[in-house]
KETI-976305 format. One line per field, with one value per residue (C-alpha): residue in three letters; x, y, z. Coordinates in nm, 2 decimals. Each point is the difference from the previous one (the first is absolute). Layout:
residuo (ALA  ...)
east (X  ...)
north (Y  ...)
up (Z  ...)
This chain:
residuo (MET  LEU  LYS  ILE  PHE  THR  ASN  TYR  PHE  ILE  VAL  ALA  GLY  ILE  SER  VAL  LEU  SER  ALA  GLY  MET  VAL  SER  ILE  SER  GLY  ILE  SER  PHE  ALA  ARG  GLU  THR  THR  GLN  ASP  GLU  GLU  TYR  LYS  TYR  ARG  ASN  ARG  ASP  LYS  LYS  VAL  HIS  GLU  ALA  PRO  ASP  THR  HIS  PRO  GLY  HIS  ASP  VAL  GLN  LEU  HIS  GLY  LEU  THR  GLY  ALA  GLU  GLY  GLY  ALA  GLY  LYS  ALA  GLY  SER  GLY  THR  GLY  GLY  GLY  VAL  VAL  GLY  GLY  THR  VAL  GLY  GLU  ARG  TYR  ARG  GLU  GLY  TYR  PRO  GLY  LYS  GLU  ARG  VAL  ARG  GLU  GLY  THR  ILE  ASP  LYS  PRO  ILE  VAL  GLU  ARG  VAL  ILE  SER  ASN  TRP  GLU  ASP  GLU  PRO  ARG  GLU  VAL  ALA  GLN  ASN  LEU  ILE  ASP  LYS  TYR  GLY  LEU  PRO  ASN  GLU  ILE  THR  LEU  ASN  ARG  LEU  ILE  TRP  HIS  ASN  ASN  GLY  PRO  TRP  LYS  ARG  THR  GLU  VAL  ILE  ASN  LYS  GLU  ILE  PRO  HIS  ASN  PHE  PRO  ALA  GLU  HIS  GLU  ASP  VAL  LEU  ILE  GLN  THR  ILE  ASN  TYR  GLN  VAL  PRO  ALA  ASN  LYS  VAL  ASP  GLU  LEU  VAL  GLN  TYR  ASN  GLY  SER  ILE  MET  VAL  ASP  ARG  THR  ARG  GLY  GLU  LEU  ALA  SER  GLN  CYS  GLU  ARG  GLU  GLU  MET  ASN  ILE  LEU  ALA  LEU  ASN  LEU  ALA  ASP  ASP  ILE  VAL  LYS  GLY  GLU  ARG  ASN  VAL  ASP  GLU  ALA  ARG  ASN  THR  TYR  ALA  GLU  GLN  VAL  THR  ALA  VAL  MET  GLU  GLY  LYS  SER  ALA  PRO  LEU  ALA  GLU  GLU  LEU  GLN  PHE  ASP  THR  LYS  THR  LYS  GLN  THR  ALA  ASP  ARG  ASP  MET  SER  THR  MET  ASP  LYS  THR  THR  MET  LYS  LYS  TYR  LYS  ASP  LYS  GLU  ILE  GLY  GLY  LEU  MET  ASN  GLY  GLY  ARG  GLU  ARG  GLU  ARG  GLU  ARG  LEU  LYS  GLY  THR  ALA  PRO  ASP  LYS  SER  THR  THR  GLU  ARG  VAL  ILE  SER  ARG  TRP  ASN  GLU  GLU  SER  ARG  GLU  VAL  ALA  GLY  ARG  LEU  ILE  ASP  LYS  TYR  GLY  LYS  PRO  ASP  GLU  VAL  THR  GLN  THR  ARG  ILE  ILE  TRP  HIS  ASN  ASN  GLY  PRO  TRP  LYS  ARG  THR  GLU  VAL  ILE  ASN  LYS  LYS  ILE  PRO  HIS  SER  PHE  PRO  ALA  GLU  HIS  GLU  ASP  VAL  LEU  ILE  GLN  THR  ILE  ASN  TYR  GLN  VAL  PRO  ALA  ASP  LYS  ALA  ASP  GLU  LEU  VAL  ARG  TYR  ASN  GLY  SER  LEU  VAL  VAL  ASN  ARG  THR  ARG  GLY  GLU  LEU  THR  SER  GLN  CYS  GLU  ARG  GLU  ASP  MET  ASN  ILE  LEU  ALA  LEU  ASN  LEU  ALA  ASP  ASP  ILE  VAL  LYS  GLY  GLU  ARG  ASN  VAL  ASP  GLU  ALA  ARG  LYS  VAL  TYR  THR  GLU  GLN  ALA  THR  ALA  ALA  MET  GLU  GLY  LYS  SER  ALA  PRO  LEU  ALA  GLU  GLU  LEU  GLN  PHE  ASP  THR  ASN  GLY  LYS  GLU  THR  ALA  ASP  PRO  ASP  GLU  SER  VAL  MET  ASP  ASP  ASP  ASP  ASP  GLU  GLY  LEU  ILE  GLU  LYS  ALA  LYS  GLU  THR  LEU  GLY  PHE  ASP)
east (2.12  -0.17  0.21  -0.11  0.10  -0.07  0.08  0.07  -0.23  0.02  -0.21  -0.03  -0.13  -0.24  0.06  -0.04  -0.29  0.01  0.25  0.04  0.29  0.10  0.28  -0.08  0.28  0.21  -0.30  -0.15  -0.38  -0.20  -0.37  -0.21  -0.35  -0.14  -0.24  -0.28  0.05  0.05  -0.32  -0.21  0.14  -0.09  -0.34  -0.07  -0.31  -0.13  -0.17  0.22  0.13  0.31  0.32  0.06  0.25  0.36  0.30  -0.01  0.34  0.18  0.05  0.37  0.36  0.24  0.37  0.31  -0.12  0.32  0.10  -0.28  -0.25  0.08  0.15  -0.08  0.28  -0.02  -0.17  0.27  0.23  -0.10  0.09  -0.19  0.08  -0.13  -0.32  -0.19  -0.35  -0.21  -0.09  -0.31  -0.28  -0.14  -0.28  -0.35  -0.35  -0.32  -0.37  -0.06  -0.24  0.15  0.26  0.26  0.36  0.22  0.37  0.13  0.34  0.21  0.32  0.34  0.08  0.34  -0.17  -0.25  0.25  0.21  -0.26  -0.15  0.34  0.00  -0.35  -0.08  -0.03  -0.39  -0.08  0.28  -0.12  -0.36  0.12  0.20  -0.29  -0.21  0.26  0.01  -0.38  -0.07  0.32  0.18  -0.19  -0.13  0.12  0.29  0.15  0.26  -0.29  -0.27  -0.08  -0.34  -0.19  -0.29  -0.27  0.18  -0.21  -0.33  0.15  -0.06  0.32  0.27  0.25  0.29  0.14  0.33  -0.17  -0.12  -0.35  -0.07  -0.34  -0.12  -0.31  -0.03  0.36  0.30  0.14  0.12  -0.21  0.22  -0.22  -0.30  -0.23  -0.29  -0.32  -0.29  -0.29  -0.27  -0.06  -0.33  0.06  -0.20  0.23  0.34  -0.05  -0.02  0.30  0.21  -0.11  0.07  0.35  0.18  0.22  -0.29  -0.04  -0.30  0.03  -0.35  0.09  0.22  -0.21  0.29  0.04  0.36  0.14  0.36  0.17  0.31  -0.11  -0.21  -0.20  -0.11  -0.11  -0.21  -0.14  -0.07  -0.19  -0.20  -0.12  -0.06  -0.21  -0.21  -0.06  -0.10  -0.25  -0.14  0.12  0.23  0.03  0.30  0.06  -0.09  0.27  0.26  -0.04  0.00  0.30  0.17  -0.09  0.10  0.34  0.06  -0.08  0.24  0.27  -0.06  0.01  -0.39  -0.25  -0.11  -0.21  -0.07  0.38  0.05  -0.19  -0.24  -0.35  -0.16  0.04  0.21  0.03  -0.34  -0.17  0.01  0.11  0.09  -0.23  0.04  -0.26  -0.22  0.07  -0.11  0.15  -0.04  0.20  0.08  0.18  0.22  0.07  0.08  0.23  0.19  0.04  0.12  0.18  0.05  0.17  0.21  0.09  -0.10  -0.15  0.29  0.20  -0.15  0.18  0.32  -0.05  -0.02  0.32  0.18  -0.09  0.06  0.34  0.18  0.26  0.32  0.00  -0.37  -0.01  -0.10  -0.33  -0.09  0.09  -0.21  -0.30  0.03  -0.15  -0.32  -0.35  -0.04  -0.18  0.24  0.30  -0.11  -0.08  0.33  0.18  -0.18  0.09  0.37  0.02  -0.14  0.15  0.32  0.08  -0.20  0.15  -0.14  -0.06  -0.13  -0.15  -0.34  0.04  0.21  0.00  0.11  0.05  -0.07  -0.05  -0.16  -0.30  -0.02  0.14  -0.01  -0.09  -0.03  -0.08  -0.11  -0.03  -0.35  -0.31  -0.26  -0.35  -0.17  -0.32  -0.01  -0.02  0.03  0.14  0.38  0.26  0.19  0.37  0.15  0.00  0.10  0.01  0.02  0.05  -0.36  -0.20  -0.36  -0.22  -0.14  -0.37  0.09  0.13  -0.34  -0.07  0.33  -0.06  -0.35  0.11  0.30  0.08  0.35  0.09  0.18  0.04  0.30  -0.06  0.30  0.23  -0.20  -0.03  -0.28  0.05  -0.17  0.02  -0.09  0.15  0.13  0.17  -0.23  -0.30  0.16  0.07  -0.38  -0.11  0.21  -0.11  -0.35  0.08  0.15  -0.34  -0.21  0.24  -0.03  -0.39  0.00  -0.16  -0.21  0.04  -0.24  0.14  0.36  -0.10  -0.18  0.29  0.26  -0.22  0.01  0.37  0.10  -0.20  0.14  0.35  -0.06  -0.13  0.30  -0.20  0.10  -0.03  0.18  -0.08  0.20  0.31  0.13  -0.07  -0.19  0.13  0.33  0.14  0.33  0.08  -0.27  0.02  -0.28  0.08  -0.22  0.15  -0.32  0.02  0.10  -0.28  0.24  0.17  0.33  0.18  -0.06  0.04  0.38  0.00  -0.30  0.15  0.31  -0.19  -0.20  0.32  0.11  -0.33  -0.02  0.36  0.17  0.34)
north (-0.04  0.24  0.23  0.36  0.22  0.37  0.28  -0.22  -0.06  -0.12  0.14  -0.23  0.11  -0.12  -0.09  0.27  -0.06  0.33  0.28  0.32  -0.02  0.31  0.04  0.16  0.02  -0.27  -0.24  -0.11  -0.02  -0.16  0.04  -0.32  -0.05  -0.12  -0.30  0.23  0.22  -0.30  -0.16  0.31  0.04  -0.35  0.04  0.38  -0.10  -0.24  0.09  -0.19  0.03  0.16  -0.21  -0.22  0.12  0.03  0.18  0.35  0.17  -0.30  0.18  0.10  -0.14  0.10  -0.05  0.00  0.06  -0.03  -0.01  0.08  0.03  -0.35  -0.17  -0.37  -0.08  0.00  0.29  0.28  -0.14  0.23  -0.28  -0.12  0.28  0.01  -0.20  -0.01  -0.11  -0.07  -0.32  -0.09  -0.18  -0.28  -0.06  0.07  0.01  -0.16  -0.01  0.38  0.16  -0.06  -0.25  0.25  -0.09  0.25  -0.02  0.12  0.12  -0.23  0.05  -0.11  -0.35  0.08  0.27  -0.23  -0.28  0.25  0.13  -0.33  -0.17  0.23  -0.12  -0.23  -0.37  -0.02  0.30  -0.07  -0.34  0.15  0.26  -0.22  -0.25  0.29  0.11  -0.35  0.00  0.36  0.16  0.29  0.25  0.35  0.19  -0.07  0.17  -0.17  -0.14  -0.08  -0.13  0.07  -0.14  0.15  -0.21  -0.31  -0.32  0.04  0.27  0.36  0.06  -0.23  0.13  -0.20  0.17  -0.05  -0.03  -0.31  0.06  -0.28  -0.18  -0.30  -0.08  -0.28  -0.09  0.22  0.18  0.34  0.22  0.14  -0.01  0.25  -0.05  0.20  -0.04  0.23  -0.10  0.19  -0.12  0.10  0.20  -0.24  -0.28  0.15  -0.11  -0.38  0.04  0.15  -0.27  -0.28  0.11  0.32  0.01  0.09  0.37  0.19  0.33  0.12  0.31  -0.17  -0.31  -0.22  -0.33  -0.09  -0.30  -0.04  -0.31  -0.19  -0.18  0.08  -0.32  0.10  0.35  -0.18  -0.20  0.28  0.21  -0.31  -0.05  0.38  0.00  -0.30  0.21  0.31  -0.21  -0.17  -0.35  -0.03  0.16  0.09  -0.33  -0.19  0.21  -0.04  -0.37  -0.04  0.21  -0.22  -0.32  0.14  0.12  -0.34  -0.16  0.23  -0.08  -0.38  0.03  -0.08  0.17  0.35  0.15  0.32  0.07  -0.05  0.29  0.28  -0.15  0.35  0.25  0.32  0.18  0.10  0.19  0.37  -0.05  0.35  0.18  0.38  0.04  0.31  0.36  0.17  0.33  0.31  -0.02  0.38  -0.04  -0.27  0.22  0.30  -0.21  -0.13  0.36  0.14  -0.23  -0.38  -0.16  0.31  0.08  0.37  0.17  0.06  -0.29  -0.23  0.18  0.00  -0.37  -0.07  0.17  -0.15  -0.36  0.05  -0.17  0.26  0.11  -0.22  -0.03  -0.16  -0.34  -0.30  0.00  0.33  -0.10  -0.29  0.17  0.29  -0.24  -0.07  0.13  0.34  -0.12  -0.27  0.21  0.28  -0.22  -0.18  0.34  0.11  -0.32  0.03  0.34  -0.13  -0.34  0.00  -0.24  -0.32  -0.33  -0.18  0.13  -0.16  0.16  0.02  0.02  0.14  -0.15  0.12  -0.23  0.13  0.36  0.22  -0.20  -0.23  -0.37  0.05  0.28  -0.06  0.24  -0.16  0.14  -0.10  0.20  -0.23  0.17  0.03  0.21  0.01  0.26  0.18  -0.11  -0.05  -0.23  -0.22  0.02  -0.02  -0.32  0.01  -0.29  -0.02  -0.29  -0.06  -0.32  0.02  -0.25  -0.23  0.08  0.38  -0.04  0.02  0.33  0.16  -0.10  0.14  0.32  0.06  -0.25  0.13  -0.16  -0.33  -0.25  -0.25  -0.20  -0.21  0.28  0.20  0.29  0.24  0.21  0.31  0.13  0.35  0.29  0.19  -0.09  0.20  -0.20  -0.34  0.14  0.07  -0.33  -0.19  0.21  -0.08  -0.36  -0.02  0.16  -0.28  -0.27  0.14  0.02  0.38  0.06  -0.21  0.01  0.27  0.23  -0.07  0.10  0.31  0.12  -0.09  0.23  0.28  -0.03  -0.02  0.30  0.20  -0.09  0.10  0.34  0.06  -0.06  -0.17  -0.39  -0.18  -0.36  0.08  0.14  -0.30  -0.35  0.00  -0.36  -0.15  -0.21  -0.10  -0.25  -0.25  -0.33  0.02  -0.31  -0.30  -0.31  -0.22  -0.36  -0.31  -0.24  -0.28  -0.26  0.16  -0.33  -0.01  0.37  -0.01  -0.33  0.11  0.35  -0.17  -0.24  0.29  0.19  -0.32  -0.05  0.38  0.01  0.18  -0.09)
up (-0.88  -0.24  -0.19  0.02  -0.30  0.01  -0.23  -0.29  -0.30  -0.35  -0.29  -0.29  -0.33  -0.27  -0.36  -0.25  -0.23  -0.20  -0.07  0.17  0.22  0.23  0.27  0.34  0.26  -0.18  0.01  -0.32  -0.03  -0.29  -0.04  -0.06  -0.05  0.35  0.04  0.09  -0.32  -0.22  0.15  -0.06  -0.35  -0.11  0.15  -0.08  -0.21  0.26  0.35  0.25  0.35  0.07  -0.05  0.30  0.26  -0.14  0.10  -0.14  0.00  -0.13  -0.33  0.05  -0.04  0.28  -0.07  0.20  0.36  0.22  0.37  0.24  -0.30  -0.15  0.30  0.04  0.22  0.38  0.19  0.02  -0.27  -0.28  -0.25  -0.31  -0.22  -0.34  0.06  -0.33  -0.07  -0.31  -0.12  -0.22  0.20  -0.22  0.23  -0.11  0.15  -0.12  0.12  0.02  -0.26  -0.36  0.15  -0.09  -0.02  0.21  0.03  0.35  0.11  0.23  0.21  -0.13  0.13  0.14  0.22  0.12  0.09  0.18  0.21  0.10  0.08  0.30  0.13  0.26  -0.11  0.00  -0.21  -0.24  -0.08  -0.05  -0.21  -0.22  -0.06  -0.09  -0.25  -0.14  -0.05  -0.10  -0.12  0.15  0.21  -0.11  0.31  0.23  0.31  0.23  0.22  -0.25  -0.33  -0.17  -0.30  -0.16  -0.17  0.03  -0.06  0.19  0.22  -0.01  0.20  0.16  0.25  0.16  0.29  0.19  0.32  0.17  0.18  0.26  -0.06  0.18  -0.21  -0.10  0.14  0.09  -0.31  -0.12  -0.24  -0.28  -0.30  -0.05  -0.30  -0.09  -0.22  -0.11  0.23  0.17  0.36  0.13  0.32  0.22  -0.10  0.10  0.38  -0.11  -0.24  0.26  0.27  -0.27  -0.08  0.13  -0.32  -0.21  -0.08  -0.13  -0.19  -0.08  -0.19  -0.23  -0.02  0.10  0.20  0.10  0.18  0.13  0.07  -0.09  -0.29  -0.31  0.05  0.35  -0.13  -0.26  0.27  0.24  -0.27  -0.12  0.35  0.05  -0.30  0.14  0.32  -0.20  -0.20  0.33  -0.10  0.31  0.34  0.17  0.17  -0.30  -0.21  0.27  0.01  -0.38  -0.02  0.24  -0.19  -0.33  0.14  0.14  -0.33  -0.19  0.26  -0.05  -0.39  -0.03  -0.20  0.13  -0.27  0.20  0.00  -0.37  -0.15  0.08  -0.02  -0.10  -0.26  0.10  -0.34  -0.14  0.29  0.12  0.36  0.11  0.25  0.00  0.29  0.00  0.06  0.32  -0.06  -0.21  -0.32  0.02  0.33  -0.14  -0.30  0.20  0.22  -0.29  -0.15  0.33  0.24  -0.02  0.29  0.09  -0.36  -0.02  -0.32  -0.22  0.13  -0.25  -0.28  0.19  0.06  -0.35  -0.09  0.30  -0.12  -0.38  0.04  -0.24  0.24  0.02  0.37  0.05  0.15  -0.19  0.20  -0.12  -0.35  0.01  0.15  -0.24  -0.25  0.22  0.00  0.16  0.28  0.10  -0.06  0.23  0.27  -0.04  0.01  0.32  0.18  -0.12  0.15  0.32  0.05  -0.22  -0.25  -0.04  0.08  -0.31  -0.36  -0.31  -0.30  0.15  0.35  0.28  0.35  0.35  0.32  0.33  -0.09  0.26  0.15  -0.29  -0.02  -0.39  -0.24  -0.38  -0.28  -0.33  -0.34  -0.05  0.09  0.17  -0.05  0.35  0.06  0.40  0.13  -0.35  -0.33  0.00  -0.09  0.27  -0.07  0.36  0.20  0.36  0.25  0.39  0.25  0.09  0.10  -0.12  0.17  -0.27  0.09  -0.07  -0.35  -0.16  0.16  -0.10  -0.38  0.02  0.16  -0.27  -0.27  -0.03  0.35  -0.04  0.29  0.03  0.31  -0.03  -0.03  0.26  -0.24  -0.10  -0.31  -0.14  -0.35  -0.10  -0.19  0.30  0.34  0.20  -0.15  0.09  0.36  0.02  -0.16  0.25  0.31  -0.08  -0.07  0.36  0.13  -0.18  0.13  0.37  -0.05  0.04  -0.34  -0.24  -0.38  -0.07  0.27  -0.12  -0.35  0.11  0.20  -0.27  -0.24  0.26  0.09  -0.36  -0.09  0.29  -0.12  -0.35  0.11  0.22  0.34  0.30  -0.07  0.28  -0.13  -0.30  0.17  0.17  0.11  0.33  0.11  0.04  -0.28  0.16  0.26  -0.05  -0.16  -0.26  -0.21  0.02  -0.15  0.08  0.13  -0.18  -0.09  -0.09  0.21  0.14  -0.01  -0.39  -0.09  -0.06  -0.20  -0.22  -0.07  -0.11  -0.21  -0.14  -0.11  -0.18  -0.17  -0.10  -0.14  0.29  0.15)
């Protein structure tokens, strides 16, 4: 059974690259030059793109978290006092403009080992193999490990949750890997039909695959690229996937599972969309009231989250270092939903809060221009099964919607909870055939404007459909011989070095 851990988290620090230590509420902080800053400094005389996605906020060293703050023992024990982070990451990234060498912070090995020792067998084995290959992760909670810019990946995440998936044979998805990739909106339907564990994020310009092994994610993405380029249709991609998986499991050559066959590091893939709203309305909204935070509350919120008082929680100490937008959104959600379930240096996560299956605030501002220019920092997920033939429409309506067919999830990312509610209500209308893309975008703009002007906006107030009680996951169908599945999977584990 899956172990559920709540109200515990681990915060691990980053190596100090420069002087300037200060102490706040018993926690030592050290300022380092972030990767974005180092990249911009080295290229200050050149006209270049922004540095690739990193993990801003990973510039502190936290010491001596104890009890519930540093607990790595069983839920409710309060054990694990004195967890200390702070090793130097020796990994570096190449392939970006200038091929800069950047050191990245990683988590202390004893912390990682202690956390994954409590995990289920499958995710623990996957985590250990990735540690052996890429080194220690950059972020950790009791239920996930996260690497940034490791190998060909923009982001790699192992979760202590086994998600059933039957394509091409029965297995559990535990490994999520993301690349920079711009998927044309008219290709999203095909990708979702081909493999329900493929996820498209148009606003960020990301394509992700979740499976149980890195080789299978590489294979899934290579075939997704073929579909986007028109070199294979859905059936051809599914058949080729099954053939290549069988080859891997039998120890034969499977080139599509060995390395990505396309470049992921040199293109600008993000798609901000186009504004459909008057900029003045957005500015007035930000100045007056944002998501229930009245004028004057912004200053109080900043004071509350500075972390200078000795009785502040570790969560508040962490987010006190965040950018203003992310910090304020995090503070409001803490006020509304209480302490989050998972915390790292760059994200806080709630599970099953209000109508949401999962809520995540990240310390990174993702530019988005629909309906007006803003930054997405709040990611909220519901149980919802999107028919594969509706995925195109949803992505064209709002590029910050992400469909996960295998999990049966629909995610919206914006800067405010009411805007996520609005986005999902209109997405539901599209799925039901009650609005087309243009109608949904028009209504979104109208309702967002009303909300910003303090007028009635019912579609932004609460979800208009039920998110509970329905089984939304779609594990797909096996395309491999049932009699051979078990033996092949055991052989695959042996071939790939898993016990």
